[in-house]
Every structure is written in C-alpha cells, then in structure tokens.
Backbone as ProteinMPNN parsed JSONL, in Angstrom:
{"seq_chain_A": "MILSEKKREELVNIGGEKFFLDLLDQFHQQSLTILSDLTTAIEHGQTEKARGLLHKLKGSCLTMGAEDLATTVIELYQGVSTGKTLTAADVGSIRAALDTFQQHKDSLRPR", "coords_chain_A": {"N_chain_A": [[-14.832, 2.135, -11.828], [-15.609, 2.182, -8.788], [-17.076, 0.386, -6.886], [-19.094, -2.431, -8.171], [-21.984, -1.945, -9.309], [-23.948, -3.891, -9.751], [-23.088, -6.01, -8.61], [-23.374, -5.173, -6.141], [-26.264, -5.041, -6.115], [-26.902, -7.778, -6.382], [-25.496, -8.85, -3.848], [-27.221, -7.689, -2.062], [-29.507, -8.672, -2.708], [-29.534, -11.19, -1.816], [-29.323, -10.91, 1.072], [-30.233, -8.496, 2.213], [-29.396, -4.822, 2.871], [-27.846, -4.302, 5.087], [-26.652, -6.909, 5.566], [-25.15, -6.492, 3.137], [-23.561, -4.25, 3.389], [-22.075, -5.005, 6.121], [-20.644, -7.504, 5.062], [-18.944, -5.884, 3.155], [-17.656, -4.359, 5.089], [-16.192, -6.392, 6.428], [-14.874, -7.576, 4.377], [-13.253, -5.532, 3.885], [-11.569, -5.183, 6.436], [-10.302, -8.016, 5.984], [-8.797, -7.406, 3.829], [-6.766, -5.522, 4.668], [-5.53, -6.987, 6.55], [-4.382, -9.033, 4.706], [-2.887, -6.838, 3.353], [-0.999, -6.325, 5.245], [0.395, -8.67, 5.62], [1.511, -9.345, 2.977], [3.086, -7.127, 2.672], [4.98, -8.278, 4.831], [5.79, -10.25, 3.616], [6.964, -9.208, 1.201], [9.322, -7.834, 2.367], [10.944, -9.912, 3.395], [11.267, -11.141, 0.995], [9.792, -13.302, 0.167], [8.916, -14.307, -2.5], [6.731, -16.086, -3.592], [4.771, -16.417, -1.455], [3.648, -13.78, -1.629], [2.541, -13.582, -4.301], [0.877, -15.551, -3.917], [-0.835, -14.279, -1.717], [-1.902, -12.049, -3.238], [-3.459, -13.281, -5.242], [-5.168, -14.507, -3.474], [-6.268, -12.033, -2.433], [-6.881, -10.597, -4.747], [-9.237, -12.263, -5.78], [-11.064, -12.022, -3.646], [-11.574, -9.242, -4.181], [-12.708, -9.365, -6.64], [-14.958, -10.888, -5.888], [-16.571, -9.321, -4.171], [-16.671, -7.191, -6.11], [-15.277, -5.036, -5.932], [-14.101, -3.032, -8.116], [-12.296, -1.191, -8.943], [-10.097, -1.742, -7.003], [-9.387, -3.961, -7.514], [-8.586, -4.212, -10.221], [-5.905, -3.028, -9.739], [-4.824, -4.933, -8.115], [-5.03, -7.134, -9.773], [-3.049, -6.372, -11.837], [-0.576, -5.998, -10.547], [-0.329, -8.79, -9.603], [-0.243, -10.037, -12.143], [2.259, -8.866, -12.92], [3.851, -9.924, -10.927], [3.664, -12.722, -11.416], [4.846, -13.071, -14.112], [7.676, -12.48, -12.99], [8.186, -9.847, -11.913], [9.539, -7.949, -9.234], [8.039, -7.198, -6.26], [7.345, -4.106, -4.48], [7.398, -1.89, -1.882], [6.278, 0.447, -2.927], [4.536, -0.699, -4.462], [2.656, -2.145, -2.762], [1.716, 0.362, -1.921], [0.177, 1.313, -3.658], [-1.73, -0.544, -4.004], [-2.742, -0.044, -1.031], [-3.617, 2.548, -1.302], [-5.568, 2.33, -3.512], [-7.579, 0.712, -1.891], [-8.121, 2.695, 0.461], [-9.55, 4.314, -0.983], [-11.636, 2.973, -1.763], [-12.783, 2.545, 0.89], [-13.608, 4.978, 1.618], [-15.539, 5.092, -0.208], [-17.3, 3.089, 0.863], [-17.906, 3.948, 3.406], [-19.497, 5.943, 2.398], [-21.748, 4.894, 2.083], [-23.009, 4.049, 4.182], [-25.982, 4.689, 6.277], [-26.502, 7.794, 7.871]], "CA_chain_A": [[-15.573, 1.938, -10.692], [-15.3, 1.79, -7.076], [-17.843, -0.788, -6.448], [-19.927, -2.847, -8.857], [-23.706, -1.828, -8.733], [-24.419, -5.378, -10.465], [-22.895, -7.15, -7.334], [-24.085, -5.043, -4.703], [-27.766, -5.684, -6.014], [-26.664, -9.111, -6.318], [-25.534, -9.284, -2.396], [-28.311, -7.14, -1.418], [-30.897, -9.684, -2.889], [-28.984, -12.306, -1.308], [-29.244, -10.761, 2.425], [-30.339, -6.907, 2.399], [-28.662, -3.975, 2.803], [-27.146, -4.237, 6.161], [-25.888, -7.851, 5.175], [-24.164, -6.094, 2.054], [-22.69, -3.283, 4.314], [-21.43, -6.043, 6.763], [-19.762, -7.981, 4.069], [-17.847, -4.66, 2.777], [-16.85, -4.314, 6.451], [-15.493, -7.657, 6.749], [-13.623, -7.459, 3.066], [-12.124, -4.252, 4.05], [-10.599, -5.575, 7.56], [-9.482, -9.17, 5.617], [-7.953, -6.821, 3.092], [-5.791, -4.849, 5.664], [-4.583, -8.306, 6.685], [-3.802, -9.122, 3.432], [-1.885, -6.102, 2.954], [0.362, -6.352, 6.321], [0.827, -10.062, 5.718], [1.935, -8.978, 1.658], [4.298, -6.069, 3.539], [6.083, -8.972, 5.377], [6.551, -11.027, 2.736], [8.116, -8.594, 0.528], [10.474, -7.509, 3.365], [11.462, -11.266, 3.607], [11.766, -11.914, -0.035], [9.212, -14.411, -0.078], [7.945, -14.075, -3.63], [5.537, -16.98, -3.915], [3.942, -16.248, -0.417], [3.407, -12.483, -1.694], [2.04, -13.885, -5.268], [-0.469, -16.311, -3.189], [-1.591, -13.168, -1.339], [-2.245, -11.367, -4.432], [-4.292, -13.701, -5.884], [-6.406, -14.431, -2.589], [-6.91, -10.464, -2.647], [-7.8, -10.422, -6.178], [-10.525, -13.163, -5.683], [-11.988, -11.072, -2.844], [-12.169, -8.194, -4.898], [-13.661, -9.586, -7.826], [-16.39, -11.462, -5.351], [-17.123, -8.17, -3.602], [-17.388, -5.992, -6.857], [-14.462, -3.888, -5.87], [-13.45, -3.205, -9.383], [-10.745, -0.412, -9.085], [-9.261, -2.351, -6.141], [-8.978, -5.404, -8.199], [-7.954, -3.583, -11.545], [-4.619, -2.703, -9.395], [-4.212, -5.979, -7.809], [-4.597, -7.895, -11.151], [-1.782, -5.706, -12.827], [0.536, -6.557, -10.019], [-0.434, -10.16, -9.758], [0.389, -10.448, -13.464], [3.751, -8.598, -12.819], [4.514, -11.148, -10.037], [3.655, -14.109, -12.253], [5.905, -12.9, -14.974], [8.958, -12.314, -12.79], [8.412, -8.631, -11.435], [9.639, -8.136, -7.794], [6.876, -6.434, -5.732], [8.172, -3.365, -3.759], [6.829, -1.282, -1.002], [5.284, 1.048, -3.397], [3.428, -1.563, -5.027], [1.633, -1.939, -1.501], [1.025, 1.621, -1.405], [-0.688, 1.407, -4.68], [-3.074, -1.133, -3.415], [-3.453, 0.844, 0.123], [-4.453, 3.77, -2.055], [-7.075, 1.704, -3.913], [-8.195, 0.286, -0.715], [-8.581, 3.919, 1.091], [-10.401, 4.854, -1.779], [-12.973, 1.899, -1.521], [-13.028, 2.706, 2.467], [-14.444, 6.166, 1.483], [-16.877, 4.732, -0.623], [-17.942, 2.007, 1.339], [-18.412, 4.611, 4.275], [-20.53, 6.796, 1.975], [-22.931, 4.012, 1.9], [-23.931, 3.649, 5.623], [-26.736, 5.851, 6.466], [-25.781, 8.859, 8.716]], "C_chain_A": [[-15.046, 1.629, -9.76], [-15.667, 0.322, -6.956], [-18.778, -1.195, -7.597], [-21.475, -2.628, -8.634], [-24.359, -3.403, -9.061], [-24.331, -6.513, -9.423], [-23.311, -6.808, -6.147], [-25.762, -5.239, -4.52], [-27.889, -6.894, -5.64], [-26.768, -9.791, -4.459], [-26.519, -8.986, -1.533], [-29.507, -7.903, -1.389], [-30.795, -10.732, -1.995], [-29.516, -12.105, 0.387], [-29.691, -9.526, 2.892], [-29.255, -6.008, 2.558], [-27.683, -4.118, 3.752], [-26.315, -5.526, 6.269], [-24.652, -7.544, 4.184], [-23.16, -5.293, 2.872], [-21.885, -4.236, 5.204], [-20.465, -6.96, 6.135], [-18.443, -7.063, 3.553], [-17.066, -4.724, 4.136], [-15.681, -5.412, 6.522], [-14.208, -7.738, 5.326], [-12.657, -6.555, 3.391], [-11.172, -4.676, 5.224], [-9.774, -7.132, 6.965], [-8.138, -8.455, 4.635], [-6.661, -6.175, 3.622], [-4.995, -5.914, 6.231], [-3.817, -8.645, 6.214], [-2.328, -8.312, 3.356], [-0.408, -6.172, 4.12], [0.901, -7.595, 6.036], [2.028, -9.856, 4.221], [3.122, -7.98, 1.928], [5.592, -6.918, 3.888], [6.563, -9.913, 4.476], [7.324, -10.746, 1.621], [9.324, -8.239, 1.332], [11.202, -8.889, 3.404], [11.608, -11.85, 2.339], [10.876, -12.851, -0.781], [8.234, -14.026, -1.381], [6.644, -14.984, -4.076], [4.607, -16.807, -2.888], [3.157, -14.756, -0.877], [2.551, -12.916, -3.131], [0.643, -14.387, -4.381], [-1.41, -15.348, -2.716], [-2.376, -12.386, -2.006], [-3.364, -12.049, -4.812], [-5.33, -14.014, -4.708], [-7.148, -12.982, -2.513], [-7.536, -10.188, -3.832], [-9.119, -10.993, -6.287], [-11.584, -12.485, -4.635], [-12.621, -10.144, -3.268], [-12.899, -8.287, -5.757], [-15.13, -10.017, -7.102], [-17.071, -10.329, -4.808], [-17.457, -7.37, -4.644], [-16.257, -4.717, -6.783], [-13.44, -3.889, -7.162], [-12.414, -2.376, -9.426], [-9.963, -1.243, -8.173], [-8.742, -3.44, -6.923], [-8.368, -5.737, -9.754], [-6.123, -3.571, -10.866], [-4.252, -4.007, -8.699], [-4.125, -7.251, -8.815], [-3.376, -7.73, -11.717], [-0.582, -6.184, -11.578], [0.584, -7.923, -9.924], [0.202, -10.491, -10.84], [1.603, -10.065, -13.682], [4.246, -9.795, -12.255], [4.673, -12.179, -11.055], [4.508, -14.089, -13.41], [7.132, -12.453, -14.393], [9.229, -10.927, -12.128], [8.311, -8.917, -9.829], [8.822, -7.035, -7.401], [7.872, -5.508, -4.517], [7.105, -2.683, -2.595], [5.768, -0.309, -1.725], [4.199, 0.216, -3.906], [2.29, -1.676, -3.77], [0.718, -1.02, -1.501], [0.165, 1.836, -2.383], [-1.936, 0.457, -4.074], [-3.722, -0.485, -1.99], [-4.454, 2.091, -0.025], [-5.905, 3.302, -2.585], [-8.099, 1.336, -2.73], [-8.883, 1.495, 0.363], [-10.032, 4.31, 0.289], [-11.698, 4.233, -1.699], [-13.178, 2.061, -0.118], [-14.04, 3.406, 2.213], [-15.5, 6.084, 0.881], [-17.578, 4.029, 0.227], [-18.581, 3.039, 2.718], [-19.502, 5.648, 4.246], [-21.736, 6.013, 2.064], [-23.918, 3.7, 2.923], [-24.594, 5.081, 5.631], [-26.358, 6.422, 7.971], [-26.924, 9.091, 9.799]], "O_chain_A": [[-14.077, 0.871, -9.718], [-14.916, -0.653, -6.929], [-19.35, -0.224, -8.092], [-22.059, -3.218, -7.725], [-25.312, -3.834, -8.411], [-25.039, -7.511, -9.289], [-23.594, -7.578, -5.23], [-26.408, -5.462, -3.497], [-28.701, -7.27, -4.794], [-27.516, -10.621, -3.941], [-26.8, -9.628, -0.521], [-30.346, -7.925, -0.488], [-31.783, -11.193, -1.423], [-30.062, -13.061, 0.939], [-29.56, -9.38, 4.108], [-28.125, -6.457, 2.369], [-26.533, -4.07, 3.317], [-25.304, -5.452, 6.968], [-23.534, -8.055, 4.258], [-22.003, -5.693, 2.996], [-20.702, -4.185, 4.868], [-19.422, -7.173, 6.753], [-17.266, -7.423, 3.553], [-15.907, -5.135, 4.179], [-14.477, -5.189, 6.652], [-12.993, -7.917, 5.413], [-11.447, -6.713, 3.232], [-9.968, -4.532, 5.013], [-8.686, -7.395, 7.477], [-6.953, -8.785, 4.653], [-5.595, -6.314, 3.022], [-3.788, -5.731, 6.387], [-2.674, -8.756, 6.656], [-1.181, -8.754, 3.316], [0.79, -6.091, 3.851], [2.115, -7.629, 6.238], [3.212, -10.163, 4.353], [4.148, -8.16, 1.272], [6.752, -6.666, 3.562], [7.707, -10.358, 4.57], [8.114, -11.516, 1.075], [10.406, -8.422, 0.775], [12.417, -8.702, 3.461], [12.037, -13.004, 2.315], [11.02, -13.181, -1.958], [7.095, -13.566, -1.3], [5.732, -14.577, -4.796], [3.452, -17.02, -3.256], [2.015, -14.619, -0.439], [1.469, -12.343, -3.0], [-0.383, -13.722, -4.238], [-2.585, -15.373, -3.081], [-3.45, -11.997, -1.548], [-4.406, -11.398, -4.73], [-6.489, -13.741, -5.023], [-8.37, -12.835, -2.53], [-8.616, -9.604, -3.919], [-10.049, -10.371, -6.799], [-12.794, -12.46, -4.856], [-13.813, -9.926, -3.052], [-13.81, -7.47, -5.891], [-16.216, -9.642, -7.544], [-18.29, -10.338, -4.984], [-18.473, -6.699, -4.462], [-16.351, -3.671, -7.425], [-12.37, -4.488, -7.266], [-11.437, -2.833, -10.02], [-8.887, -1.527, -8.699], [-7.544, -3.716, -6.862], [-7.935, -6.757, -10.292], [-5.222, -4.083, -11.532], [-3.031, -4.157, -8.747], [-3.325, -8.177, -8.685], [-2.664, -8.669, -12.072], [0.367, -6.827, -12.029], [1.693, -8.382, -10.194], [1.2, -11.205, -10.73], [2.248, -10.684, -14.528], [4.934, -10.603, -12.878], [5.786, -12.459, -11.502], [4.951, -15.188, -13.744], [7.877, -11.946, -15.232], [10.385, -10.719, -11.761], [7.527, -9.657, -9.234], [8.826, -5.995, -8.059], [8.803, -5.971, -3.858], [5.955, -3.121, -2.575], [4.616, -0.205, -1.302], [3.019, 0.514, -3.728], [1.138, -1.275, -3.937], [-0.487, -1.113, -1.271], [-0.752, 2.604, -2.095], [-3.013, 0.953, -3.746], [-4.938, -0.407, -1.812], [-5.438, 2.499, 0.592], [-7.011, 3.716, -2.239], [-9.281, 1.68, -2.732], [-9.936, 1.297, 0.97], [-11.157, 4.519, 0.741], [-12.739, 4.88, -1.581], [-14.201, 1.418, 0.116], [-15.191, 3.002, 2.375], [-16.459, 6.795, 1.183], [-18.727, 4.451, 0.364], [-19.76, 2.846, 3.015], [-20.17, 6.132, 5.159], [-22.799, 6.632, 2.121], [-25.076, 3.297, 2.824], [-24.147, 6.161, 5.246], [-26.024, 5.754, 8.95], [-26.757, 9.903, 10.708]]}, "name": "protein", "num_of_chains": 1, "seq": "MILSEKKREELVNIGGEKFFLDLLDQFHQQSLTILSDLTTAIEHGQTEKARGLLHKLKGSCLTMGAEDLATTVIELYQGVSTGKTLTAADVGSIRAALDTFQQHKDSLRPR"}
C-alpha cells in the first residue's frame, strides 16, 4: 500500500484535506533532501551518517503512512545496522519508491 488510509484519515481529521496534502508535499521535499544527503554520505563512506539519515527517513515515512516507501527504507536500515554497505543502487530503490509515492500524492490533488 502506497499510503495508509488510516493515517490519511487521522491527519485529515486533525487539520482537513488541505493540511494533509500540504504535509505530503513537505514530506516529499524533506525526503528528497535526505536522499541527497544520503547519496553524499555514501560517496564519502560515512556509514553512520547514512544510517542516521535512513533512521530519520524511516520515522518520517511511518509518521506519514507512506507504507511502501517505509518498507524499502526499513530493509536498507536493517541491512546497514548489520554491516551492509549502502550503494547508489540502494538510494535508487528509495528514489523509485519515492517517485511512486509522488505519483500517488499528485493523484490526490483536485484538478
């Protein structure tokens, strides 16, 4: 599931549909920044920094209910926590999941 319907309902109940959509936009922008920082950390062999960025992104995904994206990030986070070295392909898998999330997010906006 790209986006948890339960989480959507919770956030809409807090501030309305526009609030929810604005949060999704902010989450998407923040995620892009984290991906950029993650790429830099990988390029410089900064494993602990990369692990921290994955942890931050994981928390954001779970908070927003971005379930598919969270699954991808959690798998990578667990791998890094057990000694796996992150690669550009790993960042690519996050980017692909984020692109799918963005398409879904865009489909929620009224035309």
